[in-house]
C-alpha positions in Angstrom: -0.2 0.1 -0.1 1.3 3.2 -1.0 2.1 6.0 2.1 -0.6 8.5 2.8 1.8 11.2 1.4 1.8 9.5 -1.8 -2.2 8.6 -1.7 -2.8 12.4 -1.0 -0.8 13.5 -3.3 -3.1 11.5 -6.2 -6.3 12.9 -4.6 -4.6 16.6 -4.6 -3.7 16.0 -8.4 -6.8 14.7 -9.1 -8.7 17.8 -8.1 -6.2 20.3 -9.8 -7.1 18.5 -12.8 -10.8 18.9 -12.2 -10.7 22.4 -11.1 -8.6 23.1 -14.0 -11.0 21.6 -16.7 -14.3 23.0 -14.6 -13.7 26.5 -14.2 -13.2 27.2 -18.1 -16.6 25.6 -18.2 -19.6 27.9 -20.0 -23.0 27.2 -18.7 -24.0 25.0 -21.5 -20.5 23.1 -21.5 -21.8 22.3 -17.9 -25.0 20.9 -19.4 -23.5 18.7 -21.9 -23.3 14.9 -21.5 -20.3 13.5 -19.6 -18.9 10.2 -20.4 -21.9 8.4 -18.1 -24.8 8.9 -20.7 -27.3 9.3 -18.0 -25.3 12.5 -16.2 -24.3 16.1 -17.3 -21.1 17.1 -16.4 -22.5 19.1 -13.7 -24.5 16.0 -12.5 -20.8 14.3 -12.0 -19.5 17.6 -9.9 -22.7 17.3 -7.9 -21.9 13.1 -7.3 -18.4 14.4 -6.0 -19.6 17.2 -3.9 -22.3 15.1 -2.5 -19.4 12.0 -2.1 -17.3 14.3 -0.4 -20.1 15.7 2.1 -20.6 11.7 3.1 -16.6 10.8 3.3 -16.3 13.8 5.6 -19.0 12.4 8.2 -16.9 9.1 7.5 -13.8 10.6 8.6 -15.2 12.4 11.4 -16.8 8.7 12.7 -13.3 7.2 12.4 -11.5 9.9 14.3 -14.1 9.9 16.8 -14.3 6.0 17.2 -18.1 6.2 16.0 -19.6 3.7 13.9 -19.6 5.1 10.0 -22.6 6.9 9.2 -25.6 5.2 8.3 -26.5 5.5 4.5 -29.7 6.6 4.8 -28.7 9.9 5.9 -27.7 10.5 2.1 -31.2 10.6 0.5 -32.1 13.9 1.6 -29.0 15.6 0.5 -28.8 13.6 -2.5 -32.4 15.3 -3.2 -30.9 19.1 -2.1 -28.2 18.7 -4.2 -30.8 17.2 -7.1 -32.7 20.6 -6.9 -29.7 22.8 -7.5 -28.9 24.4 -10.8 -26.1 23.1 -12.9 -24.3 26.1 -12.2 -24.8 25.6 -8.2 -23.8 21.9 -8.7 -20.3 22.9 -10.3 -19.7 25.6 -7.9 -20.4 24.0 -4.6 -19.4 20.2 -5.7 -16.0 22.1 -6.3 -16.7 23.4 -2.9 -17.5 20.3 -1.0 -14.3 18.7 -2.6 -12.0 21.1 -1.6 -13.2 21.2 2.2 -12.6 17.2 2.3 -9.2 17.3 0.9 -8.5 20.0 3.4 -10.1 17.7 6.1 -7.7 14.9 5.0 -4.6 17.0 4.8 -5.5 18.7 8.5 -5.1 15.4 10.3 -1.8 14.9 12.3 0.3 11.7 12.0 -0.9 10.0 14.7 -4.4 10.8 13.9 -3.6 8.9 10.6 -1.8 6.1 12.2 -5.2 5.7 14.5 -7.8 5.9 12.3 -9.7 3.1 11.3 -13.4 2.2 10.5 -15.4 -0.7 9.4 -16.9 0.4 6.1 -18.8 -0.8 3.6 -18.0 -4.5 4.8 -14.3 -4.5 5.2 -12.7 -2.8 8.1 -10.3 0.2 6.8 -6.9 2.3 8.1 -6.6 5.9 6.5 -4.6 4.7 3.6 -7.8 2.4 2.6 -9.9 5.3 3.1 -7.6 7.5 1.0 -7.4 4.5 -1.5 -11.1 4.9 -2.2 -11.1 8.3 -2.7 -8.4 8.1 -5.4 -10.3 5.7 -7.6 -13.5 7.6 -7.1 -12.3 11.3 -7.7 -9.8 10.1 -10.3 -12.2 7.9 -12.7 -15.2 10.7 -12.1 -12.6 13.4 -13.3 -12.0 11.5 -15.9 -15.9 11.4 -16.9 -15.7 15.0 -17.1 -12.4 15.5 -19.1 -12.7 12.8 -21.6 -16.2 14.2 -22.3 -14.3 17.3 -23.4 -11.1 15.7 -24.6 -12.0 11.9 -26.2 -8.3 11.1 -25.8 -7.6 11.9 -22.6 -6.6 9.0 -20.2 -6.8 8.1 -16.2 -4.0 10.3 -14.6 -0.6 8.0 -14.2 -0.3 8.5 -10.6 -3.7 7.1 -10.4 -3.6 4.7 -12.4 -0.2 3.4 -10.7 -2.2 3.1 -7.5 -5.2 1.6 -8.8 -3.9 -1.3 -10.6 -2.6 -2.8 -7.2 -6.4 -2.6 -5.5 -8.3 -4.3 -8.1 -9.2 -7.3 -6.3 -11.7 -6.3 -4.4 -13.4 -3.6 -6.6 -13.6 -7.0 -9.3 -15.5 -8.7 -6.5 -18.1 -6.4 -5.8 -19.0 -5.0 -9.4 -18.4 -8.0 -11.7 -21.5 -9.7 -13.0 -21.7 -13.0 -13.6 -21.6 -15.0 -16.6 -23.2 -18.6 -17.3 -19.8 -19.7 -19.1 -16.9 -19.6 -17.4 -13.9 -17.4 -18.9 -10.3 -17.4 -17.3 -8.2 -14.7 -18.7 -4.3 -13.9 -18.1 -4.3 -10.3 -18.1 -0.6 -8.4 -18.6 -0.6 -4.5 -18.2 2.2 -2.2 -18.5 3.1 1.1 -17.4 3.2 -0.1 -14.7 3.8 -4.0 -15.6 1.5 -6.4 -14.0 0.3 -9.8 -13.9 -3.4 -11.1 -13.5 -5.7 -13.8 -13.7 -9.6 -12.8 -14.1 -11.9 -15.5 -13.6 -15.8 -15.1 -14.3 -18.2 -17.7 -14.1 -22.0 -18.1 -12.8 -20.7 -16.7 -9.3 -19.5 -13.4 -10.3 -15.8 -12.4 -11.2 -12.5 -12.9 -9.1 -8.8 -11.2 -9.7 -5.6 -12.5 -8.3 -2.2 -12.2 -9.1 -1.1 -14.6 -12.3 2.0 -16.7 -11.6 2.0 -18.2 -14.3 0.4 -18.1 -18.3 -0.9 -21.5 -18.2 -3.2 -20.6 -14.8 -5.4 -19.0 -17.8 -7.1 -20.2 -21.0 -6.1 -17.4 -22.9 -4.2 -14.0 -22.6 -5.2 -10.1 -22.5 -2.4 -7.8 -23.1 -3.6 -4.2 -22.6 -2.3 -0.5 -20.5 -2.6 -0.5 -17.3 -4.7 2.4 -17.4 -7.1 1.0 -20.0 -7.4 -2.3 -17.7 -8.6 -0.2 -14.8 -10.8 1.8 -17.0 -12.5 -1.5 -18.3 -13.0 -2.9 -14.8 -14.6 0.4 -13.8 -16.6 0.2 -16.8 -14.9 2.9 -19.1 -13.3 1.1 -21.9 -16.1 1.4 -24.8 -14.7 0.8 -28.1 -14.4 4.7 -28.8 -12.2 4.7 -25.8 -9.8 1.2 -26.2 -6.7 2.0 -27.6 -6.3 0.2 -30.9 -3.4 -1.9 -30.0 -5.0 -3.1 -27.0 -8.7 -4.0 -28.8 -9.6 -7.9 -28.2 -12.6 -9.7 -28.7 -12.7 -10.7 -25.4 -13.4 -7.1 -24.7 -16.6 -7.5 -25.7 -17.5 -9.8 -23.2 -16.1 -8.3 -20.6 -17.8 -5.3 -21.1 -21.0 -7.1 -20.1 -19.3 -8.0 -16.9 -18.1 -4.6 -15.9 -20.9 -2.2 -17.0 -19.8 0.4 -14.7 -21.1 2.3 -11.3 
């Protein structure tokens, strides 16, 4: 697991990318579709904002030794943010995001070491909390940036972190298939080897010790593999050299969230 300083830097860099992109947008651009075909750019910023509100409460609960806040706190917050204008969603989303980052950065070394919480079915420490934020923030920032620049990629520092944290994501989001697939995955930038298994029970991702463990091989950049598992590797945003017929099947397994 990277250090808290490395993780915080990735969150900070992702926010800088988002702020640079959004602050120059016109009201019309805020209303344009993001990568998500159901959300405008402003709605993505609203989602980042409400997530910041929730995770600031989660951060405080861990500091105080309290249980994670119940999810039933969120519907009234979502309703409030959904009622905002696109301009308000953009402004308030960036503001809430900045407040959450400031709260993370304000913790002392001892508070970082002591922070822990049972959250979303797992026991998290401060590094685990930050890793969740890297994934959430970097991917949704890409949702915004790629709507304006189709050649955009996930931030490299986020990819370097997320590529080693994908096992839990795969188990959580992978959809079952009637057939069993056992795929060896080789990535570059950074270089990793995995075995991805999909069957009627869902999906798992584990380190690959040897190619013989898998039925076939899929080679692609680490950045593209991360986006695949987050449901963001449609044909239009797949590097030509990484295109492979098996991706059509895997896109049905990893549909995004």
